[in-house]
Backbone bond lengths (Angstrom), bond angles and torsions (degrees), N, CA, C in turn:
res aa  C-N    CA-C-N  psi(-1)  N-CA   C-N-CA  omega(-1)  CA-C   N-CA-C  phi
1 X - - - 1.458 - - 1.521 108.56 -
2 X 1.350 118.76 134.98 1.452 121.37 -176.34 1.516 110.93 -73.65
3 X 1.346 115.13 160.53 1.459 120.51 178.96 1.522 111.06 -63.12
4 X 1.345 116.20 -34.42 1.466 120.43 -179.54 1.513 111.11 -63.90
5 X 1.351 116.38 -46.06 1.463 120.55 -179.71 1.511 110.38 -63.16
6 X 1.358 115.76 -44.18 1.465 119.63 179.04 1.516 110.71 -59.65
7 X 1.345 116.02 -42.79 1.458 120.43 -179.11 1.517 111.48 -61.41
8 X 1.343 116.03 -42.53 1.453 119.93 179.83 1.516 111.43 -63.82
9 X 1.348 116.01 -39.28 1.461 119.35 -179.48 1.529 110.94 -67.72
10 X 1.333 116.11 -36.91 1.461 119.83 178.22 1.518 110.12 -65.04
11 X 1.347 116.94 -42.50 1.463 121.20 178.69 1.516 110.59 -62.08
12 X 1.356 116.94 -44.95 1.458 120.91 179.59 1.515 110.97 -62.49
13 X 1.338 116.63 -45.38 1.459 120.42 179.68 1.522 110.08 -61.98
14 X 1.339 116.34 -41.15 1.453 119.83 178.70 1.511 112.15 -62.45
15 X 1.332 116.20 -38.79 1.466 120.67 178.85 1.511 111.05 -64.64
16 X 1.346 115.86 -43.83 1.456 120.24 179.81 1.521 110.86 -62.77
17 X 1.341 116.09 -43.69 1.462 119.75 179.29 1.525 110.73 -62.84
18 X 1.335 116.09 -40.45 1.461 119.92 179.56 1.522 111.09 -63.51
19 X 1.327 116.61 -43.27 1.460 120.42 177.73 1.512 110.71 -63.44
20 X 1.326 115.80 -41.84 1.459 119.48 -178.29 1.520 111.12 -61.71
21 X 1.322 116.70 -31.39 1.455 120.51 -177.62 1.518 112.47 -67.79
22 X 1.351 115.80 -28.13 1.462 118.34 -177.43 1.518 112.46 -101.39
23 X 1.315 118.57 -0.16 1.460 120.96 -176.45 1.522 113.84 -59.25
24 X 1.330 120.15 -42.17 1.455 118.65 -177.93 1.515 113.17 -55.12
25 X 1.347 117.88 -32.60 1.461 120.40 -179.41 1.518 112.60 -92.37
26 X 1.295 116.92 -8.50 1.460 119.29 -171.84 1.505 113.65 -92.18
27 X 1.326 118.58 -25.86 1.448 119.98 178.94 1.503 113.49 98.08
28 X 1.346 114.92 174.10 1.469 121.56 -173.42 1.510 112.84 -65.76
29 X 1.341 118.32 -34.15 1.463 119.56 -176.83 1.515 111.26 -62.81
30 X 1.330 116.74 -37.70 1.464 119.69 178.55 1.518 111.05 -69.17
31 X 1.333 116.50 -37.53 1.465 120.14 176.03 1.520 109.72 -59.04
32 X 1.332 116.11 -45.47 1.459 120.14 179.60 1.505 112.04 -62.86
33 X 1.337 116.66 -39.20 1.468 120.64 178.87 1.517 110.98 -63.91
34 X 1.338 116.77 -42.65 1.464 120.45 179.63 1.516 111.10 -63.03
35 X 1.324 116.66 -44.65 1.467 120.46 178.83 1.517 110.11 -60.57
36 X 1.338 116.39 -41.52 1.468 119.59 -178.92 1.527 110.92 -65.57
37 X 1.368 116.97 -40.87 1.459 120.15 -179.50 1.516 111.12 -63.41
38 X 1.333 116.95 -37.03 1.462 120.54 179.81 1.517 110.73 -73.00
39 X 1.330 117.59 -40.89 1.463 121.92 -178.28 1.523 110.14 -138.68
40 X 1.345 117.86 90.76 1.466 120.18 -178.03 1.525 113.66 -67.22
41 X 1.331 118.17 -18.92 1.465 120.76 177.34 1.529 108.71 -80.62
42 X 1.325 114.21 77.25 1.463 120.06 -169.53 1.524 113.85 -88.44
43 X 1.340 118.16 -3.82 1.462 121.06 177.61 1.534 108.28 -105.89
44 X 1.319 118.55 118.07 1.470 119.76 -178.46 1.525 111.87 -73.25
45 X 1.303 116.24 160.04 1.464 121.00 174.82 1.525 109.88 -64.66
46 X 1.321 116.11 141.95 1.463 119.56 174.48 1.529 110.49 -73.59
47 X 1.326 115.72 -30.69 1.462 121.46 173.01 1.518 107.10 -142.30
48 X 1.329 117.20 120.95 1.462 120.50 -173.57 1.524 113.42 -108.81
49 X 1.320 117.19 21.50 1.452 120.46 -175.63 1.515 116.40 -86.48
50 X 1.336 118.17 1.56 1.470 119.62 -179.03 1.522 113.00 -83.60
51 X 1.322 116.92 -19.69 1.461 120.36 -174.17 1.534 111.28 -61.16
52 X 1.339 114.44 128.56 1.450 120.43 177.53 1.522 114.77 77.52
53 X 1.321 117.81 9.49 1.467 121.65 -176.61 1.530 111.79 -104.96
54 X 1.321 114.12 167.32 1.464 123.14 174.10 1.529 106.09 -97.20
55 X 1.336 116.83 111.26 1.464 121.56 -166.02 1.522 111.22 -120.96
56 X 1.327 115.43 136.29 1.462 121.47 170.37 1.524 107.89 -108.31
57 X 1.330 116.15 135.00 1.465 121.69 176.07 1.514 107.45 -114.65
58 X 1.322 116.68 126.01 1.459 120.09 -179.09 1.520 109.25 -139.26
59 X 1.325 115.91 138.70 1.457 121.91 179.17 1.516 108.83 -116.70
60 X 1.332 115.43 125.62 1.459 121.58 -178.72 1.529 108.62 -113.75
61 X 1.349 118.20 111.99 1.465 119.44 177.91 1.523 111.11 -78.76
62 X 1.330 116.59 153.08 1.460 119.34 174.19 1.522 108.76 -65.65
63 X 1.319 116.30 165.05 1.469 121.85 -172.90 1.520 111.44 -53.85
64 X 1.326 117.88 -40.85 1.464 121.42 -176.75 1.525 112.60 -63.89
65 X 1.343 117.02 -20.64 1.458 120.95 -177.65 1.520 113.42 -103.70
66 X 1.315 117.72 -6.02 1.457 120.35 -172.44 1.523 112.74 -61.07
67 X 1.316 116.62 -32.02 1.459 119.07 -179.16 1.527 111.87 -99.91
68 X 1.338 116.97 -38.19 1.458 119.30 -177.28 1.520 113.01 -76.94
69 X 1.359 117.45 -31.58 1.452 119.63 -175.66 1.522 113.32 -137.37
70 X 1.308 118.05 29.32 1.463 120.40 177.78 1.526 110.83 -61.65
71 X 1.324 117.07 -36.82 1.463 120.78 178.60 1.513 111.95 -64.98
72 X 1.327 116.53 -37.41 1.462 120.32 178.61 1.525 110.67 -65.47
73 X 1.329 116.98 -38.18 1.463 120.85 179.23 1.525 110.50 -61.53
74 X 1.311 117.44 -43.93 1.464 120.61 -179.44 1.524 111.37 -69.72
75 X 1.320 117.02 -37.29 1.454 119.79 178.20 1.531 110.62 -67.89
76 X 1.326 116.87 -35.36 1.461 120.71 176.48 1.527 110.12 -62.50
77 X 1.322 117.47 -46.51 1.468 121.14 178.91 1.523 110.71 -61.70
78 X 1.329 117.10 -42.32 1.469 120.95 -179.78 1.534 110.65 -62.51
79 X 1.339 116.55 -42.41 1.464 120.82 -177.32 1.522 111.19 -70.35
80 X 1.332 117.47 -38.61 1.465 120.55 175.01 1.523 109.90 -60.65
81 X 1.321 117.19 -44.71 1.461 121.10 -179.80 1.521 112.62 -60.41
82 X 1.319 117.11 -42.47 1.470 120.41 178.35 1.527 111.03 -62.64
83 X 1.323 115.26 -42.35 1.465 120.28 179.96 1.531 110.67 -62.10
84 X 1.328 116.46 -42.01 1.463 120.18 179.28 1.520 111.46 -63.59
85 X 1.317 117.52 -44.23 1.475 120.23 -179.24 1.525 111.20 -64.81
86 X 1.331 117.43 -34.09 1.465 120.09 178.98 1.529 112.19 -68.84
87 X 1.316 116.59 -31.20 1.460 120.01 -170.02 1.528 115.20 -110.58
88 X 1.321 117.76 -5.51 1.460 121.06 179.20 1.524 109.54 -122.26
89 X 1.314 116.46 108.69 1.454 120.27 -178.68 1.527 110.73 -64.82
90 X 1.313 114.34 141.06 1.466 123.70 175.43 1.535 112.93 67.56
91 X 1.312 117.50 8.00 1.465 119.73 175.61 1.524 108.78 -89.02
92 X 1.310 116.20 129.49 1.463 120.64 178.68 1.517 108.91 -109.89
93 X 1.317 116.01 119.91 1.463 121.59 179.42 1.522 108.86 -99.48
94 X 1.304 116.40 126.13 1.468 121.86 179.32 1.522 109.17 -63.79
95 X 1.320 116.70 137.93 1.461 120.52 -175.51 1.529 110.65 -60.28
96 X 1.320 114.76 144.22 1.456 119.46 -179.59 1.531 111.21 -66.06
97 X 1.320 116.51 -23.42 1.460 120.41 176.37 1.529 110.51 -64.15
98 X 1.336 116.66 -43.33 1.463 120.43 177.10 1.521 111.41 -64.53
99 X 1.328 116.01 -42.92 1.468 120.34 179.80 1.521 110.20 -63.15
100 X 1.335 116.79 -46.48 1.464 120.88 -178.63 1.530 111.42 -63.01
101 X 1.335 116.50 -37.92 1.467 119.71 178.90 1.529 110.46 -62.94
102 X 1.336 116.08 -43.06 1.464 119.69 179.32 1.526 110.53 -63.63
103 X 1.316 116.92 -43.90 1.471 121.11 -179.56 1.518 110.51 -61.81
104 X 1.337 117.06 -41.98 1.467 121.07 -179.10 1.524 112.03 -66.74
105 X 1.329 116.59 -30.19 1.464 120.48 -176.37 1.524 113.69 -89.39
106 X 1.326 116.81 -5.97 1.462 120.47 -177.88 1.525 110.36 -123.87
107 X 1.307 114.65 128.79 1.464 119.99 -174.66 1.525 111.81 -65.85
108 X 1.315 116.81 -35.81 1.468 120.64 -176.86 1.519 109.85 -115.49
109 X 1.346 115.52 127.47 1.457 119.99 179.38 1.522 109.36 -89.55
110 X 1.313 115.53 106.13 1.461 122.24 175.66 1.519 106.87 -116.17
111 X 1.319 116.88 119.74 1.452 120.52 -173.25 1.525 112.88 -60.93
112 X 1.321 117.52 -40.49 1.460 120.41 -179.12 1.527 111.04 -65.05
113 X 1.336 116.32 -43.28 1.466 120.29 179.29 1.515 110.79 -65.65
114 X 1.325 116.75 -41.48 1.465 120.68 177.26 1.524 110.17 -59.50
115 X 1.330 116.39 -45.21 1.460 120.18 -179.07 1.513 112.61 -60.79
116 X 1.331 116.79 -43.61 1.465 119.81 179.00 1.524 110.70 -65.74
117 X 1.329 116.72 -40.01 1.465 120.28 -177.64 1.527 112.09 -66.11
118 X 1.330 116.82 -33.09 1.462 120.96 -177.73 1.522 112.70 -98.97
119 X 1.341 116.13 9.62 1.458 121.66 177.98 1.528 111.92 57.96
120 X 1.317 116.26 42.62 1.462 121.65 178.83 1.531 109.89 -92.34
121 X 1.329 116.16 148.02 1.459 120.82 171.81 1.527 110.13 -79.74
122 X 1.328 114.67 -40.08 1.458 121.42 -177.07 1.520 109.80 -137.92
123 X 1.311 116.43 148.85 1.464 122.00 173.66 1.522 108.53 -119.53
124 X 1.327 115.85 125.11 1.456 121.14 171.61 1.525 106.34 -92.36
125 X 1.328 115.82 107.56 1.457 121.09 -179.44 1.517 110.85 -99.73
126 X 1.330 116.33 128.47 1.461 122.25 178.92 1.523 107.39 -115.87
127 X 1.329 116.98 105.45 1.466 120.72 175.15 1.518 107.80 -88.50
128 X 1.321 115.73 102.37 1.464 121.57 -176.78 1.525 108.87 -81.72
129 X 1.324 115.88 110.48 1.464 121.28 -174.29 1.521 113.17 -98.13
130 X 1.311 116.66 -16.18 1.454 121.36 177.78 1.507 109.84 -158.40
131 X 1.337 117.08 140.94 1.465 120.96 -179.94 1.522 107.31 -158.01
132 X 1.344 114.97 115.73 1.466 119.44 -177.61 1.523 109.23 -141.85
133 X 1.321 116.02 143.52 1.458 121.28 -177.06 1.518 113.91 -104.46
134 X 1.323 117.06 -22.17 1.468 120.27 -169.73 1.524 112.91 -110.38
135 X 1.343 114.14 147.88 1.452 121.95 166.14 1.523 105.48 -120.59
136 X 1.327 115.61 97.79 1.458 119.15 -170.32 1.515 110.06 79.09
137 X 1.318 115.80 -166.05 1.466 119.82 -174.91 1.520 113.59 -96.44
138 X 1.337 117.19 -12.46 1.464 119.45 -174.99 1.525 113.58 -123.24
139 X 1.335 117.08 8.80 1.459 120.41 -178.62 1.525 110.86 -132.04
140 X 1.344 115.37 140.01 1.456 120.90 171.23 1.531 109.11 -94.46
141 X 1.305 115.59 131.62 1.473 121.71 167.63 1.519 106.10 -156.47
142 X 1.322 115.97 105.23 1.449 120.05 -175.70 1.515 112.21 -74.24
143 X 1.330 116.42 137.91 1.464 121.69 173.99 1.534 108.12 -133.72
144 X 1.320 114.99 146.37 1.462 119.35 -179.40 1.523 110.06 -153.55
145 X 1.328 115.14 151.17 1.467 122.86 172.22 1.515 106.97 -134.50
146 X 1.320 115.90 141.83 1.467 119.50 -177.91 1.519 110.25 -155.29
147 X 1.326 114.54 155.27 1.460 121.82 172.20 1.524 107.17 -112.58
148 X 1.327 116.28 121.35 1.459 121.54 -179.76 1.517 109.62 -100.66
149 X 1.333 116.05 135.88 1.455 121.06 175.92 1.523 109.30 -140.13
150 X 1.329 115.90 142.95 1.463 120.86 172.39 1.519 107.58 -114.20
151 X 1.344 115.05 123.66 1.468 121.92 -179.07 1.522 109.18 -102.73
152 X 1.325 116.48 126.83 1.459 122.07 171.38 1.523 106.72 -88.64
153 X 1.317 116.67 112.11 1.467 120.79 -172.26 1.523 111.62 -68.57
154 X 1.328 117.48 -42.07 1.471 119.95 -178.46 1.526 111.27 -65.24
155 X 1.324 116.49 -40.35 1.462 120.58 -178.42 1.526 112.98 -84.01
156 X 1.326 115.96 -20.36 1.467 119.79 -178.94 1.517 112.83 69.00
157 X 1.341 116.66 32.53 1.456 120.56 -177.27 1.525 111.55 -132.58
158 X 1.320 115.22 159.78 1.458 122.03 171.77 1.532 107.15 -86.84
159 X 1.331 117.25 120.31 1.465 120.64 -175.55 1.529 112.60 -104.13
160 X 1.318 116.89 -9.38 1.470 120.62 176.56 1.514 108.22 -153.83
161 X 1.338 116.05 140.31 1.456 121.18 178.04 1.522 109.17 -146.61
162 X 1.307 116.35 135.71 1.467 121.07 -179.75 1.523 108.89 -150.54
163 X 1.315 116.20 136.07 1.465 120.89 175.55 1.522 109.53 -100.31
164 X 1.322 115.10 131.11 1.463 121.86 176.73 1.524 106.86 -110.56
165 X 1.325 116.48 103.45 1.466 120.88 -175.10 1.519 111.22 -105.21
166 X 1.317 115.72 135.64 1.464 122.81 170.82 1.529 113.05 51.61
167 X 1.326 116.11 43.62 1.458 120.00 173.18 1.523 108.09 -69.11
168 X 1.323 117.30 135.80 1.468 119.68 -177.83 1.521 110.78 -135.85
169 X 1.314 114.78 150.12 1.463 122.45 177.23 1.525 108.81 -153.94
170 X 1.365 116.79 126.80 1.460 127.49 -8.45 1.531 110.85 -63.05
171 X 1.324 116.47 155.44 1.457 120.05 -171.52 1.517 112.58 -69.06
172 X 1.328 117.09 -47.22 1.470 120.02 -172.82 1.515 113.04 -122.57
173 X 1.307 117.05 24.19 1.462 119.92 -178.99 1.521 108.80 -153.98
174 X 1.317 116.80 -169.02 1.465 122.28 177.04 1.519 107.88 -148.30
175 X 1.329 116.57 164.25 1.458 122.45 -177.77 1.527 109.14 -116.74
176 X 1.332 118.75 125.34 1.467 120.33 177.75 1.529 111.26 -58.10
177 X 1.313 116.10 139.04 1.467 119.77 -179.74 1.527 111.79 -65.40
178 X 1.339 116.52 -17.54 1.464 119.71 178.00 1.526 112.10 -74.06
179 X 1.338 117.36 -15.32 1.463 121.04 -175.87 1.520 113.14 -80.98
180 X 1.338 117.32 -25.67 1.459 120.28 -178.22 1.519 109.79 -161.78
181 X 1.328 116.19 163.61 1.458 120.74 -178.90 1.521 110.34 -79.65
182 X 1.330 116.27 164.09 1.462 119.80 177.36 1.528 112.19 -61.17
183 X 1.358 119.39 -45.30 1.469 118.19 177.94 1.529 113.11 -59.05
184 X 1.332 117.26 -36.45 1.455 119.98 178.37 1.524 111.19 -64.25
185 X 1.332 116.55 -46.39 1.463 118.57 -179.70 1.523 111.21 -68.73
186 X 1.325 117.00 -38.56 1.461 120.14 178.15 1.538 110.24 -57.60
187 X 1.341 115.94 -44.47 1.456 120.09 179.02 1.518 112.13 -61.47
188 X 1.337 117.27 -42.26 1.464 121.31 177.50 1.522 111.11 -62.13
189 X 1.323 116.26 -46.22 1.467 120.47 -176.79 1.526 110.86 -64.62
190 X 1.323 116.71 -43.86 1.463 120.02 179.31 1.527 110.44 -63.08
191 X 1.328 117.59 -39.25 1.458 120.88 179.30 1.528 111.37 -61.24
192 X 1.332 116.55 -45.16 1.467 120.24 -178.85 1.525 110.80 -69.77
193 X 1.332 117.25 -42.57 1.462 121.18 179.25 1.530 110.74 -63.61
194 X 1.325 116.42 -42.70 1.468 120.22 178.82 1.519 111.27 -62.63
195 X 1.332 116.72 -39.68 1.455 119.87 177.94 1.514 112.20 -62.47
196 X 1.333 116.38 -40.70 1.461 119.69 179.33 1.539 110.89 -64.29
197 X 1.321 116.60 -39.16 1.471 120.42 178.90 1.531 110.71 -68.98
198 X 1.327 116.96 -48.54 1.465 120.60 -175.60 1.523 112.02 -63.30
199 X 1.325 117.55 -33.42 1.461 120.01 -177.70 1.532 113.04 -68.87
200 X 1.320 117.70 -7.48 1.470 119.59 171.71 1.525 110.66 -65.08
201 X 1.361 117.00 -18.76 1.455 120.81 -168.07 1.523 114.92 -114.56
202 X 1.327 118.57 6.44 1.466 120.19 174.64 1.532 110.23 -152.47
203 X 1.346 117.35 152.67 1.468 119.91 177.56 1.523 110.30 -63.22
204 X 1.332 116.64 145.10 1.461 119.24 -177.17 1.523 110.83 -151.93
205 X 1.317 113.88 168.65 1.455 123.20 -179.65 1.532 109.28 -76.10
206 X 1.323 117.33 126.69 1.468 120.93 -178.24 1.525 112.14 -63.06
207 X 1.339 117.19 -21.42 1.461 119.51 -179.28 1.519 112.55 -74.84
208 X 1.332 117.97 -11.67 1.463 120.48 -178.33 1.526 110.99 -61.75
209 X 1.339 117.35 -45.50 1.466 120.64 178.73 1.521 110.50 -58.07
210 X 1.332 115.76 -46.17 1.466 120.49 -178.11 1.520 110.45 -61.83
211 X 1.326 116.73 -43.31 1.472 120.57 -178.53 1.527 110.58 -62.83
212 X 1.324 117.84 -41.41 1.460 120.96 179.51 1.523 111.34 -65.56
213 X 1.333 115.98 -41.61 1.454 120.36 -176.10 1.513 112.99 -73.05
214 X 1.355 117.05 -14.83 1.455 120.95 -176.70 1.519 112.44 -120.67
215 X 1.310 115.75 27.47 1.464 119.35 175.44 1.522 109.85 -64.06
216 X 1.322 115.81 144.29 1.450 121.00 175.29 1.516 108.93 -112.73
217 X 1.294 116.86 156.36 1.460 121.20 -173.42 1.512 110.00 -127.26
């Protein structure tokens, strides 16, 4: 370890010790600030079992969306998988190309069978029950509903389940269709929706939700 790195760590440790010395007189808000500075990922994972595993992510749209938004479902799964690999060390996410090939070659999508076929430890299944980009004919406001499940292939059980109802972006406004193309807005909406889903599985900064909900254009 270089002298510079050691010096920085000593300075940081000294700062923390100094802050700790005054905490009793400073009150709870200062305690919270210190904890946040040490670990900004202040929201724990809702399910932390994906770390270090071989994971398949697959999104299944309801029948009404299979033709109109089948591409969006696959892009959502791909984006969730990328987010998981970035934020979970040693987790290997099976490529969406492999998942899509299996889905195309099999008439019935069964998450457990897919997981065994692709040698996955766990399958993150996203049942997309609603997906819409428009609010009226001249405004974009994405809305989505989904049921998330994590299947443990070896155990043959569902180990995590969460319903995501009436997710919207932007949360309290809309974007004129004259400001951007549909593919551009679709990409933005999928990115934000995928982030909300992926963050169920790793610790994260609580300000992330606020930042997404208050984006300006």
